[in-house]
Structure formats: C-alpha cells, structure tokens
N, C-alpha and C positions, 0 to 999 in steps of 0.2 A: 265417721266411717272408720271400720279398722283398717290400717293399710294393707292388711293381705287382702282386702276386697279387690284392689286392683288387680290382683294376680288371677283370681278367679274365672273359671270358662263362663261363657255367656249364659249357658242354662242356670248354672248356679246361681249368677248374679239375679237372673229373674227371679229367683226365691229369696235371695238373702240380702242383694245389694242395697245399699243406703239404711240400713237398719241393724241395730243391736238392743236387744231387750235392755228396758230401762231398768236402773237399781232398784226401783220401789216397787213396780208391779211385775217384773220379771216376766212380762208377757210376751209368749212365743210369736203371736201374730202382730202386726203392726196396729197399734190403737186407732181408735177413730175419734179423732179429737173435734166433736160438733161443739165448737165455741166461739163466739164473735171476738172475746177477748181476752186479755190476760190480766193479772194481779202482778204488782211490782211491789217487793219488801219496802222500798223506801223513795222518797222523791230524788236521790242521788241515783240509785239504780234505774230509774224511769229515764232521768236525763241521760244517762248514759247508755241505754238502749236506743233511744230516739236518736241520738248523735251519732249512732253505729259504733261508738267506742267499746260497745259491750253488744255481743251476741245476745238475741233475745226474740221474743214473741210479742208484739204490740197490737195487732188486729187482723182478724183474718183476710182483709183486704189486701193487706201486704204479705203476711207470710203466716203459716200453720205447720204445725207438726206433722200432720197427715200427708200435707201437703208436699211437705219438704221431703220427706222419703221418696215419694214418686218423683220428684225434681232429681233427688241426688241417683237414684237406681235409673232413671232413664239416662242421667249424664253419663254414668258407667257404659250402660248399654249402648250410647251411640260414641263413646271415645270421646267425650267434650267434657269441659269443665264443671260447666253448672247448668241449672235448668230452672225454668219459671213455668208454673202451670198457670192454665185459663181456663175460662167457663167453657170455650167451644175453641173449635179449630180456626175458625174466622176471626176470634178474637186474638189468636197468637200470629194471625198475618197482618192485623191491624197493628198489633205491637212493633212488629219488624217496619212496619210502613211508617209510623209515628217517630221511631226510635232512631232511623237511619237518613230519613227526608224531610225536607221543608219546602216552603215557598220558593219557586223558582228552581228546584231541583229536577232530575229526570232519573227515571228507574228504568232499566232494561229488563224485558221479560217474556218467557215462552207464551205464546198465547194458547197453548195447549194445557188448560189448566183446569181444575174444578169450577163449575160455574160460578158458584159463589166467590170464589177468589178472584176470577176474571172480573166479575161486575165491581167487585170491592176496587180493584186496580183501574178500572176503565172510567167507574163513575165517582166513587169516593175521591182517589186519589187527584183528579181534577179539581174538585171542589176545594180541596185544600192546598191548590197552587201547584201540585207535583204531576210532571206529565209521564205518563206510561209511553215507552217505546217499543212496540211488539216486535219482536225477533223473528226473521224467516229461519225457522229452525232447521228446516231443510237445506238450506244454503249452507255449505260449510265455512263461510265467512260472514255468516249472518249475527254473530255473537259482536264480531269486531264492529262490524258496521252500526250496530246499535251504541257503541259506547261512544260518550262525547266527554267533555271536560265538566259537563253538568252531571254525570251519572253517579248515583250515591251507592246503589248497589244492584246485583245481578241475583234473577229470581227463575227458578224453574221447578217445577215437577217431574220427576221421572220414576216409572213410567207415567206418562201423561193421562189426565183423565178427560174423558173415558178412551181416548184413541190408541192409549198404550205405546205411543213414540217413546223410545228411550234416547237421553239425551247423554253423552258423554262429558261426565261430571268433571273427571281430571282435566279435560280440554279447555272447560269453561273456567274451573278454578284457576287454572295457569294465566288465563287471559285476565280473569280479575284480580290475582297477584300482580300482573305486570302494570295494571292501572291503578292499583293502589285502593280498590273497592272490595268489598265483602260479597262473596257468593251465600245466597241463601237457597236453600233445597227443601222442598217439601218430601219427606220421606214416608207419607202416610201408606201408600200402596205396598210399599216393601215391608216398613217395621225394620229396625236394626237387625233383626235376624237374617234378612235376604239382602240387605245393603246399608254400608255404614258411609255415608256421604264425607263426613268430616276425614275419613282415611284417605279418600280422594282428593282433598284438599278444600273442602267445603269449609267456611266460616261458621256459618249459622244453619241448624236445622230444625225443621218445624213439623209437627204432627197435630193431625186432628186425632186424638187420643180415643174417640168416639168409635173409632174404625176396628182394626185388627186388635189394637192395644186392649181394648175393654172388651171386644169380640162376641158380645152377645146383646147387643142393643138396650143395653140398660144404664148407661152412664155417658154424659155429654163431657167432653173436654178438650183440652188442647195443651201444648206445651213449646215454649221456644228454648233453644238448646245451644249454647256458646261458651265463649271464655268467661271466667268468673268476673273479670272487669265489666263485660258488656252485659253480664246479667244483671249486677249489682247497680250498674247505672240505670236499666230499663226499670227495676224493681223500684229504685228510689225515684224515678220522675214519671215516666208516664204510666207504668202499671199502677202506681200508687195515686196517681192523679186522675186516671180514667176509671179505674175500679173494675176491671175484667176477671175478678179474681176466680179461681176453680171453687168449686163445691167439696169441702173434704170428704163427704160420705162418697161422691163421684169418684174423687182420688183413691179412696178405700177399695172401692169396687174395681177400679182399674188395676190397683195393685193385686188384688185377688186373681184378676184374668192375667196377668203378667208371668204367674207363675207355670202357666200351661202354654205360654208363647210359642217356644220353639216346636211343641208337639202338635199344637194346632196349625201353624204354618205348614209344616211339612205335610200333613194331612190335605190341607186346602191345596197345595201346591199339586200332589198326586192325583186329586180329583179334578183339578183344573185339567190336566193334561188327558184324562180320560173323556172328558167333555169336547178338548178340542179334536183329539183326534177322530172323536163322531162327527162333529159338525164339518170338519175337511171333507168328508164323503158324503155330505147330504145335497141332493138336488135343490132344495129350497134357498140353499146359503149360498150367496154369491160371493162372501170373501169371509175369511176369518183372520183375526188381529190379535196375534198372542207374540210376545217377545222370545218366548221358547221355540217357535217353527223357524225352520232356515229359511223359509220364504219372506219373514219379517226383515223388513229393511235395516231394522237397527238390532239384529241379532246377535252380529260380531261383538257390539257393545254391549249388550244385556249379558253375554258370556261373560266378559270380562270383569264386569263391576257388580253382578248379582250373583248370590248363592244359589239361587233358583229362581224360577221364572215367574213367581208369584201366583195368585187366583182371580186374577181379573182378566176376564174374556170378552173381546168384543168381536161381533160379528154383523155383518150386513145380509139381511133377508131380502131376497128378490120380490119387488112388489111395492118398495117405497115405506112411507109412513102408514098408511092403510094396513099394509102386511106387518109391520113391526107392531103395531097398536094391538092387531089379531092374535099377533104370537103372546103377548104379553096377556091380553085378556083370557087365553085358553089354558095358561099355567096353572096347575093344581098344587104342587107341592111347593114350587119358588113362588116365592112373595115378591110383589111389585111395593117396591119399599124405597124412599128415598136414602138411602144408606148403603153401606158396603163395610166388608169386613167381618160380617156376622159368621156365627156357627152356622147358621141357616144360609141355603142359597137364595140369592137376591137378585133381581132382574128389574130392568127399568129402560125406557125409551126416551134416550136424552132428547132429542128433538122437540119431543112434547111436553118433557119435564124440568130436567136440571138444566137445560139450554135454551128452555123456551123463551126467555125475556131477551136472548141474543138475536139480533137482525140476521137475516139470512147469510148477508156476507159475512157477519160476526161467526156463525156457525159454519159457514166455508172454511174460514181462517182457523177455526178450532178444531175443522176435520169430523164436525157433526155431520152425517148425511142422513137423507129421510129413512133409511131403512136400518139404523145402526140400532142394535142392540147391546147394553152391556149387562154382563153376568158377572156377580159376585159369588164365586163357587164356594159353598160351604163344607161342612165335614160330615154331611150325611154319608149313607152307603152310596157310592158313586151309580150304583145299578139303579137306585131310586131317583136319583138327580137325571140320570138318562134317559129312563122312562117317562119323565115327565115332559123333556125337551122334545123328547120323540112324539109323544101324543100332541103337544101343542102345534109341532111344525105339521105335522100329518093333517091337522084339522085346517091349515092355511092351504094346504096343496089341495085338499078336497073341494076348497070354497069357491067361488066364482073368483075369475080373474081379476087381481086388483092393480090399479095403476100406481105408478110414484108420483111425488108431487111436482 
C-alpha cells in the first residue's frame, strides 16, 4: 500500500485503496487471481513463507492476492489495521466466536441480531461449551449487568436487524475497555460510509459483504476487521484450520461494487426517507420504525454516530401475520428476497421467514412482531417504489378484515 493512501478521502479509497498496479502487467483494475495455489522459487523460500519469515502466498484457503486487496481496502475504509475475507457473513461471525471464546466462557450479546447470527450464538455456541448472555438493550444498565469474569467479548449489531434499534457504540466500547474485553460490531446495515464503529471505540468490525458492499445480489462474502496482531492470529489458526475462505471471484465483484458505494448509499438513504414519509401517514400502517424519525427511541444516538440513517425501514401493518404476508404477496416491483442491501428494493416478513426458527418468546425478545415488514429500499426511482407500496397496501385495505396472531 502506498503511504499516501492513509490520507485519501473515503470515496477515493473506495476506488484506489489497497491496490497499486503491479510492475509486470500494469493492470489498472485489480486482477482476478483464480488460483488455488502458488509456486515457490526454492524449498528455502517455501519454508520462509510457511514460517511467516517472508510474506507470500501459500494456498487460497489461507490468502489470495485478490482477497488481499479487498481486505486492505476495507481496513482503510473502517479505520482498522487489517482484514480477513470470508465466504459469508456468518462465517465471519463464526471466526470471531472461535477466536475469542472457548469452553466455559461467556459472551454478552444484543438479542436484536440477524436471525442467522442469533441462531449461531444461541445454538452453536452452547454446543461448543460457550454460554450466550442476552443483554436487555432497553435497560441503560443492561450491558453492565451481563458482564461477568467469564465474559470474553461483547457483540452487537446496530442498527439491529430487523427492528432497527440503535445501540450507543461509544458507551458499550467504554464498558468493554473497563473490563478488558473486546467489543465486536456488525456494521453490515450501515457500511463504513454511514458509520465507523472503530472511531467510536469498537475493537473488531464484521460485515456480510454480500449486502451493501456487493450491492447487487451477485456475490457472497464476509469480512472480519481488527488489529494486525488479531487478524494475523486468526488467519494462522482458526481461519487456516476451519477453511471459510472467500472466493477470489466474489471478492473481485465486491471490489467493483465498492467503487460506487458512496453514490449508492446516498441514493439508498434519500429513497428510504421518501418511503418513510409515505408510510407514516398511511392508515393501514400501525407503526414505522426508522432511526431518522424523531419518534424513534434511539434517534439521538443515531444522530450522534451515523452520517445518515440508512436504507432499512421496518413497519408494522395492521392485521398481524396475515396482513404482513398479504402485503408481501401483492408487491410487484419490490422483491420477496432473503437478502438486503441490493440496488433493488427488497421486502420480507421476518416472523414467517428469517426469524421463523425462533420461538415466540425469542421472537418477542428480538422485537419480531406478527405484522412486521422489513424493507431494504433500493436505488430505483422513488416514485416507482412508492407506487408499488401504495398498490400493495390498497389491496390489503380492500380485502376482508384480517386478524392478528
């Protein structure tokens, strides 16, 4: 990396960060290295690379030149020292769990997480002898109460998925430092363009790069970002042993999309505000949940730690589960997809899909109500998004009265 890259502005780093044209090909774009393995000039060189005495590539399960550019670029964007690309966002979460906790340990977590992460911590962690302690994030003392001498890290996602609660990262980071344990933040919803957890004291940041960073439903991936020492340790141990390596092709696609991240996020956010304004005044909508609303209980925190309020919108339709499903079924432009952060507007009914495996009590704790809809607002013309939402809501209003669960 050129030293001057540290001083570049965010949008410049999105395009140039972590890459200098190599002296052989002079390729302006990052090359795609679709290879499983790499040659060595001698047995001595191989031994030096394997022992980490010399930098080099061994096997794409461990490192890859294309993946390395994405790792360095994302580290620059998040203000951290190093990164480690993974096959999915959930594999990034697993690496954090494996690298920071072991049998007999506890972890303190917000329960308002992506459903897959919630299940990983609630199901897989106990099978590994690790106890998840779920924090009452609505209690100002909730995080402090959840920490014990056995706690090995704190974990949160903000805004939460899909309830869009906002957690004060600086406050939790201060608690983590007082207790000498790391804070891990899932920054998928915001991307580093809207929020930089490390600037607020977080030690480790993870992403599902499948979402806004890829931006168009073409590539699966995840990333773990932290100090150079931490990333080196994870790469040499859990990453190498478990094998959750990213596909270089997926990393290459994500690098292409990163070049337009600031432009896309600005459009996502402006469209979301138009949708929120419409939903707030609709008689079929019980409640709109969006951090940009003054009525949102965490609005002041969002104003403090986010550049803008994002493109995720949650709202409660009157009529419960049946109304929520009917709304989804009547959409034409917006897609029913188990994804978010796409250029296209996506909608889902969490109670019957992403959070279906959770018990009713677990859904309640996670904030999943019967008629809750999650919208990932895309970058289409806002008039077309609103027209589709309007016609779907109109069909619900004209249908026979629906009852909630």
